[in-house]
C-alpha positions as a Markdown table, in Angstrom:
| # | Residue | x | y | z |
|---|---|---|---|---|
| 1 | Ser | -18.0 | 1.5 | -12.5 |
| 2 | Ser | -15.5 | -0.1 | -10.0 |
| 3 | Gly | -15.9 | 2.9 | -7.7 |
| 4 | Phe | -12.1 | 3.5 | -7.2 |
| 5 | Ser | -10.6 | 6.9 | -6.9 |
| 6 | Ala | -7.2 | 7.4 | -8.7 |
| 7 | Phe | -4.5 | 9.5 | -7.0 |
| 8 | Asp | -2.4 | 10.9 | -9.8 |
| 9 | Gly | -0.2 | 12.9 | -7.5 |
| 10 | Tyr | 1.0 | 9.9 | -5.5 |
| 11 | Gly | 4.7 | 9.8 | -5.0 |
| 12 | Ala | 7.2 | 7.3 | -3.5 |
| 13 | Val | 9.2 | 8.3 | -0.4 |
| 14 | Gly | 12.1 | 6.0 | -1.2 |
| 15 | Asp | 13.7 | 3.8 | -3.9 |
| 16 | Asn | 12.8 | 0.5 | -2.4 |
| 17 | Ser | 10.2 | -1.3 | -0.3 |
| 18 | Gly | 11.7 | -0.5 | 3.1 |
| 19 | Pro | 11.0 | 3.3 | 3.5 |
| 20 | Asn | 7.7 | 3.1 | 1.6 |
| 21 | Gln | 6.3 | 0.2 | 3.6 |
| 22 | Val | 7.4 | 1.7 | 6.9 |
| 23 | Ala | 5.6 | 4.9 | 5.9 |
| 24 | Met | 2.5 | 3.0 | 4.8 |
| 25 | Phe | 2.1 | 0.7 | 7.8 |
| 26 | Leu | 4.0 | 2.5 | 10.6 |
| 27 | Gly | 3.7 | 6.1 | 9.6 |
| 28 | Glu | 7.4 | 6.8 | 10.2 |
| 29 | Arg | 10.5 | 7.7 | 8.2 |
| 30 | Leu | 12.9 | 4.8 | 7.9 |
| 31 | Gly | 16.1 | 6.8 | 7.5 |
| 32 | Thr | 19.2 | 4.7 | 8.1 |
| 33 | Arg | 17.4 | 2.1 | 10.3 |
| 34 | Ser | 16.6 | -1.4 | 9.2 |
| 35 | Val | 13.0 | -2.6 | 9.1 |
| 36 | Ala | 13.8 | -5.4 | 11.5 |
| 37 | Ser | 14.9 | -2.8 | 14.1 |
| 38 | Leu | 11.3 | -1.5 | 14.2 |
| 39 | Arg | 9.6 | -4.8 | 14.9 |
| 40 | Asn | 8.5 | -3.9 | 18.5 |
| 41 | Arg | 6.8 | -0.6 | 17.4 |
| 42 | Thr | 3.0 | -0.6 | 17.1 |
| 43 | Trp | 2.4 | -1.2 | 13.4 |
| 44 | Leu | -1.1 | -0.8 | 11.9 |
| 45 | Trp | -1.9 | -4.5 | 12.1 |
| 46 | Asp | -0.8 | -4.5 | 15.8 |
| 47 | Ala | -3.3 | -1.7 | 16.6 |
| 48 | Leu | -6.1 | -3.5 | 14.7 |
| 49 | Arg | -5.4 | -6.8 | 16.4 |
| 50 | Gln | -5.6 | -5.0 | 19.8 |
| 51 | Ala | -8.9 | -3.5 | 18.6 |
| 52 | Gly | -10.4 | -7.0 | 18.0 |
| 53 | Tyr | -9.6 | -7.4 | 14.3 |
| 54 | Ala | -8.4 | -10.7 | 12.7 |
| 55 | Thr | -5.4 | -9.7 | 10.6 |
| 56 | Leu | -3.6 | -11.2 | 7.6 |
| 57 | Lys | -0.2 | -10.0 | 6.1 |
| 58 | Ala | 1.2 | -12.2 | 3.4 |
| 59 | Glu | 3.3 | -12.1 | 0.2 |
| 60 | Asp | 3.1 | -14.4 | -2.8 |
| 61 | Gly | 6.9 | -14.9 | -2.8 |
| 62 | Cys | 9.8 | -15.9 | -0.6 |
| 63 | Val | 10.9 | -12.7 | 1.3 |
| 64 | Leu | 13.2 | -13.6 | 4.2 |
| 65 | Asn | 16.3 | -11.5 | 3.9 |
| 66 | Ser | 15.6 | -8.0 | 2.6 |
| 67 | Asn | 14.4 | -4.6 | 3.8 |
| 68 | Met | 10.8 | -5.5 | 3.4 |
| 69 | Ile | 8.2 | -6.0 | 6.1 |
| 70 | Ala | 8.0 | -9.7 | 5.7 |
| 71 | Ser | 11.6 | -10.1 | 6.9 |
| 72 | Met | 10.6 | -9.0 | 10.4 |
| 73 | Arg | 7.6 | -11.5 | 10.6 |
| 74 | Pro | 4.6 | -9.2 | 11.4 |
| 75 | Arg | 2.6 | -10.1 | 14.5 |
| 76 | Thr | -0.7 | -10.9 | 12.6 |
| 77 | Thr | -3.3 | -13.5 | 13.1 |
| 78 | His | -2.5 | -15.1 | 9.8 |
| 79 | Gly | 0.3 | -15.0 | 7.2 |
| 80 | Ala | 3.3 | -16.7 | 8.8 |
| 81 | Gln | 1.7 | -20.0 | 7.9 |
| 82 | Leu | 2.3 | -19.3 | 4.2 |
| 83 | Glu | 6.0 | -18.5 | 4.6 |
| 84 | Arg | 7.4 | -22.1 | 4.2 |
| 85 | Leu | 5.0 | -22.7 | 1.3 |
| 86 | Phe | 6.2 | -19.8 | -0.8 |
| 87 | Cys | 9.8 | -20.5 | 0.2 |
| 88 | Tyr | 9.8 | -24.0 | -1.2 |
| 89 | Ala | 12.4 | -24.3 | -4.0 |
| 90 | Phe | 10.1 | -24.7 | -7.0 |
| 91 | Asp | 11.8 | -24.6 | -10.4 |
| 92 | Glu | 9.3 | -22.2 | -11.9 |
| 93 | Pro | 9.3 | -18.6 | -10.6 |
| 94 | Asn | 5.9 | -17.1 | -9.6 |
| 95 | Cys | 4.4 | -20.6 | -9.5 |
| 96 | Leu | 3.5 | -23.2 | -6.9 |
| 97 | Gly | 3.1 | -26.5 | -8.8 |
| 98 | Asp | 0.7 | -25.8 | -11.6 |
| 99 | Lys | -0.8 | -22.7 | -10.1 |
| 100 | Leu | 0.4 | -19.1 | -10.1 |
| 101 | Ala | 1.7 | -18.0 | -6.7 |
| 102 | Ala | -0.7 | -15.0 | -6.8 |
| 103 | Asp | -3.6 | -17.4 | -7.2 |
| 104 | Val | -2.6 | -19.3 | -4.2 |
| 105 | Leu | -2.4 | -16.1 | -2.1 |
| 106 | Val | -5.8 | -15.0 | -3.4 |
| 107 | Asp | -7.3 | -18.4 | -2.5 |
| 108 | Tyr | -6.0 | -18.1 | 1.0 |
| 109 | Ala | -7.2 | -14.5 | 1.3 |
| 110 | Glu | -10.7 | -15.4 | 0.2 |
| 111 | Gln | -10.8 | -18.2 | 2.8 |
| 112 | Phe | -9.6 | -15.7 | 5.4 |
| 113 | Met | -12.2 | -13.1 | 4.5 |
| 114 | Ser | -15.1 | -15.6 | 4.2 |
| 115 | Ser | -14.4 | -17.3 | 7.5 |
| 116 | Tyr | -14.3 | -14.1 | 9.5 |
| 117 | His | -17.2 | -12.7 | 7.7 |
| 118 | Gln | -19.3 | -15.7 | 8.6 |
| 119 | Ser | -18.3 | -15.4 | 12.3 |
| 120 | Ser | -19.0 | -11.6 | 12.2 |
| 121 | Thr | -15.4 | -10.8 | 13.2 |
| 122 | Pro | -13.9 | -7.7 | 11.8 |
| 123 | Trp | -10.9 | -8.4 | 9.6 |
| 124 | Ala | -8.0 | -6.6 | 7.8 |
| 125 | Ala | -6.0 | -8.2 | 5.0 |
| 126 | Phe | -2.6 | -6.8 | 3.8 |
| 127 | Leu | -1.6 | -8.6 | 0.6 |
| 128 | His | 1.7 | -8.0 | -1.1 |
| 129 | Phe | 2.2 | -9.3 | -4.7 |
| 130 | Thr | 5.9 | -9.4 | -5.4 |
| 131 | Asp | 5.5 | -10.4 | -9.1 |
| 132 | Gly | 6.4 | -6.9 | -10.3 |
| 133 | His | 9.9 | -7.0 | -8.7 |
| 134 | Glu | 11.6 | -7.6 | -12.1 |
| 135 | Asp | 12.1 | -5.4 | -15.1 |
| 136 | Ser | 10.7 | -7.5 | -17.9 |
| 137 | His | 7.1 | -6.7 | -16.8 |
| 138 | Thr | 6.3 | -10.4 | -17.4 |
| 139 | Gly | 5.5 | -11.1 | -13.7 |
| 140 | Ala | 3.3 | -8.1 | -13.3 |
| 141 | Gly | 1.3 | -9.2 | -16.4 |
| 142 | Leu | 0.4 | -12.4 | -14.6 |
| 143 | Leu | -1.5 | -10.5 | -11.9 |
| 144 | Asp | -4.5 | -9.4 | -14.0 |
| 145 | Ala | -6.6 | -12.4 | -13.5 |
| 146 | Pro | -5.9 | -13.0 | -9.8 |
| 147 | Leu | -6.5 | -9.3 | -8.9 |
| 148 | Arg | -9.7 | -9.3 | -11.0 |
| 149 | Arg | -10.9 | -12.3 | -9.0 |
| 150 | Leu | -9.9 | -10.8 | -5.7 |
| 151 | Leu | -11.4 | -7.3 | -6.3 |
| 152 | Gly | -14.5 | -8.8 | -7.9 |
| 153 | Gly | -15.3 | -10.2 | -4.5 |
| 154 | Gly | -17.0 | -13.4 | -5.6 |
| 155 | Ala | -19.4 | -14.4 | -2.8 |
| 156 | Leu | -18.2 | -11.5 | -0.8 |
| 157 | Arg | -18.8 | -8.9 | -3.4 |
| 158 | Thr | -21.6 | -7.2 | -1.5 |
| 159 | Glu | -19.5 | -7.0 | 1.7 |
| 160 | Leu | -16.5 | -5.6 | -0.1 |
| 161 | Glu | -18.6 | -2.9 | -1.6 |
| 162 | Glu | -20.6 | -2.0 | 1.5 |
| 163 | Asp | -18.3 | -2.7 | 4.5 |
| 164 | Thr | -14.6 | -2.8 | 3.2 |
| 165 | Leu | -12.1 | -0.1 | 2.5 |
| 166 | Val | -10.0 | -1.3 | -0.5 |
| 167 | Val | -6.6 | 0.2 | -1.3 |
| 168 | Val | -4.6 | -0.9 | -4.3 |
| 169 | Ala | -1.1 | 0.6 | -4.2 |
| 170 | Ser | 2.4 | 0.0 | -5.3 |
| 171 | Asp | 4.9 | 1.0 | -2.6 |
| 172 | His | 7.4 | 2.1 | -5.3 |
| 173 | Gly | 8.3 | 1.7 | -8.9 |
| 174 | Leu | 11.3 | -0.1 | -10.4 |
| 175 | His | 14.6 | 1.5 | -9.7 |
| 176 | Tyr | 16.8 | -0.7 | -11.9 |
| 177 | Gly | 16.9 | -2.2 | -15.3 |
| 178 | Ser | 16.9 | -0.7 | -18.8 |
| 179 | Tyr | 13.4 | 0.7 | -18.5 |
| 180 | Phe | 14.6 | 2.8 | -15.5 |
| 181 | Thr | 17.1 | 4.7 | -17.8 |
| 182 | Thr | 14.2 | 6.2 | -19.7 |
| 183 | Asp | 12.2 | 9.3 | -18.7 |
| 184 | Ala | 9.0 | 7.2 | -18.4 |
| 185 | Gly | 10.8 | 4.6 | -16.3 |
| 186 | Arg | 12.1 | 7.2 | -13.8 |
| 187 | Phe | 8.7 | 8.7 | -13.6 |
| 188 | Glu | 7.1 | 5.4 | -12.8 |
| 189 | Arg | 9.8 | 4.8 | -10.1 |
| 190 | Ala | 8.8 | 8.2 | -8.6 |
| 191 | Ser | 5.0 | 7.9 | -9.1 |
| 192 | Pro | 3.6 | 4.4 | -8.5 |
| 193 | Leu | 0.0 | 3.3 | -8.5 |
| 194 | Leu | -2.6 | 4.3 | -5.9 |
| 195 | Arg | -6.3 | 3.6 | -6.1 |
| 196 | Met | -8.8 | 3.6 | -3.2 |
| 197 | Arg | -12.5 | 2.7 | -2.7 |
| 198 | Leu | -14.5 | 3.7 | 0.3 |
| 199 | Pro | -17.3 | 1.3 | 1.4 |
| 200 | Ser | -20.8 | 2.6 | 0.9 |
| 201 | Lys | -21.8 | 2.2 | 4.6 |
| 202 | Leu | -18.8 | 4.3 | 5.7 |
| 203 | Arg | -19.8 | 7.1 | 3.3 |
| 204 | Ala | -23.4 | 7.0 | 4.5 |
| 205 | Gln | -22.9 | 6.6 | 8.2 |
| 206 | Arg | -20.0 | 9.1 | 8.7 |
| 207 | Gly | -20.8 | 11.3 | 5.7 |
| 208 | Val | -17.2 | 11.0 | 4.4 |
| 209 | Ser | -15.8 | 10.8 | 1.0 |
| 210 | Leu | -12.5 | 11.1 | -0.9 |
| 211 | Pro | -12.4 | 14.7 | -1.9 |
| 212 | Ile | -11.8 | 15.2 | -5.6 |
| 213 | Val | -9.1 | 17.7 | -4.9 |
| 214 | Asn | -7.0 | 15.0 | -3.3 |
| 215 | Arg | -6.7 | 13.1 | -6.6 |
| 216 | Leu | -4.4 | 15.8 | -7.9 |
| 217 | Ala | -2.6 | 16.7 | -4.7 |
| 218 | Cys | 0.9 | 15.5 | -3.7 |
| 219 | Val | 0.2 | 12.4 | -1.5 |
| 220 | Thr | 2.4 | 9.6 | -0.3 |
| 221 | Ala | 2.3 | 6.4 | 1.7 |
| 222 | Phe | 2.2 | 8.5 | 4.9 |
| 223 | Asp | -1.2 | 9.7 | 3.8 |
| 224 | Ile | -2.4 | 6.1 | 3.2 |
| 225 | Tyr | -1.3 | 5.3 | 6.8 |
| 226 | His | -3.3 | 8.2 | 8.3 |
| 227 | Thr | -6.3 | 7.4 | 6.1 |
| 228 | Leu | -6.4 | 3.7 | 7.3 |
| 229 | Ala | -6.0 | 4.8 | 10.9 |
| 230 | Asp | -8.8 | 7.3 | 10.4 |
| 231 | Val | -11.2 | 4.8 | 8.9 |
| 232 | Phe | -10.4 | 2.1 | 11.5 |
| 233 | Gly | -10.6 | 4.5 | 14.4 |
| 234 | Val | -7.2 | 3.8 | 15.9 |
| 235 | Thr | -4.9 | 6.4 | 17.4 |
| 236 | Leu | -1.6 | 6.4 | 15.5 |
| 237 | Pro | 1.3 | 7.2 | 15.5 |
| 238 | Pro | 2.3 | 7.2 | 19.2 |
| 239 | Lys | 2.9 | 10.5 | 21.0 |
| 240 | Gly | 6.2 | 12.0 | 20.2 |
| 241 | Val | 6.5 | 10.5 | 16.8 |
| 242 | Phe | 6.1 | 12.9 | 13.9 |
| 243 | Ser | 4.5 | 11.6 | 10.7 |
| 244 | Pro | 4.1 | 14.0 | 7.7 |
| 245 | Gly | 0.9 | 12.5 | 6.5 |
| 246 | Met | -2.8 | 13.3 | 6.8 |
| 247 | Ser | -6.1 | 11.5 | 6.2 |
| 248 | Leu | -7.3 | 11.5 | 2.6 |
| 249 | Leu | -10.8 | 11.8 | 3.9 |
| 250 | Arg | -10.1 | 15.5 | 4.3 |
| 251 | Pro | -9.0 | 18.0 | 1.6 |
| 252 | Val | -5.2 | 18.0 | 1.1 |
| 253 | Pro | -3.7 | 21.4 | 0.3 |
| 254 | Leu | -2.6 | 21.6 | -3.3 |
| 255 | Thr | 0.3 | 23.7 | -2.1 |
| 256 | Arg | 1.9 | 20.7 | -0.4 |
| 257 | Gly | 5.2 | 19.8 | -2.0 |
| 258 | Cys | 7.8 | 17.1 | -1.7 |
| 259 | Ala | 9.4 | 18.6 | 1.4 |
| 260 | Glu | 6.2 | 18.5 | 3.3 |
| 261 | Thr | 5.2 | 15.0 | 2.3 |
| 262 | Gly | 8.5 | 13.2 | 2.8 |
| 263 | Ile | 9.4 | 12.7 | -0.9 |
| 264 | Pro | 13.3 | 12.9 | -1.2 |
| 265 | Pro | 14.8 | 15.3 | -3.7 |
| 266 | Ser | 16.1 | 12.5 | -5.9 |
| 267 | Ile | 12.6 | 11.2 | -6.4 |
| 268 | Cys | 10.9 | 14.6 | -6.5 |
| 269 | Ala | 13.1 | 15.5 | -9.5 |
| 270 | Asp | 11.5 | 12.8 | -11.6 |
| 271 | Leu | 7.9 | 13.6 | -10.7 |
| 272 | Arg | 5.7 | 15.5 | -13.1 |
| 273 | Pro | 3.8 | 17.8 | -13.4 |
| 274 | Ala | 5.8 | 20.3 | -11.3 |
| 275 | Arg | 3.0 | 20.7 | -8.7 |
| 276 | His | 5.2 | 18.7 | -6.3 |
| 277 | Gln | 7.6 | 21.6 | -6.2 |
| 278 | Arg | 6.4 | 24.5 | -4.1 |
| 279 | Pro | 6.6 | 27.8 | -6.0 |
| 280 | Ser | 9.2 | 30.2 | -4.7 |
| 281 | Ser | 8.1 | 33.5 | -3.2 |
| 282 | Ser | 9.9 | 35.4 | -5.9 |
| 283 | Ser | 8.1 | 33.7 | -8.8 |
| 284 | Ser | 5.6 | 35.7 | -10.8 |
| 285 | Ser | 3.0 | 35.0 | -13.4 |
| 286 | Ser | 2.6 | 36.7 | -16.8 |
């Protein structure tokens, strides 16, 4: 009833946030570079800002010294204003005073969306909930109510269903802790969450959809990047930069494997089923 499509073949392109977020928001491979070294590239929010969108990129935690996008301070309309708030030294993790940090971020995002909706200004919000970055699963469990409130839309529910592309994704799974030593833990590291919902007006006006075949295909954050660029109508990446992704508004070949999609062998080995491994030419069926 929520209208979201689940992508069960979604695979991570790196162990941590750096390579996965660079793929998702810049469409490039990170390699041995630091995220900060890429600050002057044209990120997705830069292209949208240039196209007239109000933009928000924010996290519900203090992220200043890591290989995550927040460390380079993205050039968005909003988001930097929250940095000092979430970096205040409160004694309770995941909280700001008597409120969950996630609730504070959702409150801010709702104000952002409502304000620009009322002024008829197009907007794009990139919200990162850091609560799952620990291996007890306690922090992630606190997100149910805030996310339900955000995705429910409240007063903006009609707009979210009709005019807004909604992507719910984890850039990667946990790659440490006792759970990671299990088969299930390694699989979750390799195959995080991806859900996507197209707005009804986009489906009607452009006659597009999320092909059912893509829900089982091998897809990655590179494909999320190309899908967002396709929906927003921006030309990315720049000429001369190769990106292995493709828009999920078009059928993705089921023959695509890890090599074609940018999933490294160390992660590909933990993915299942084996559709991410391309069959060899010498294989035969009985």
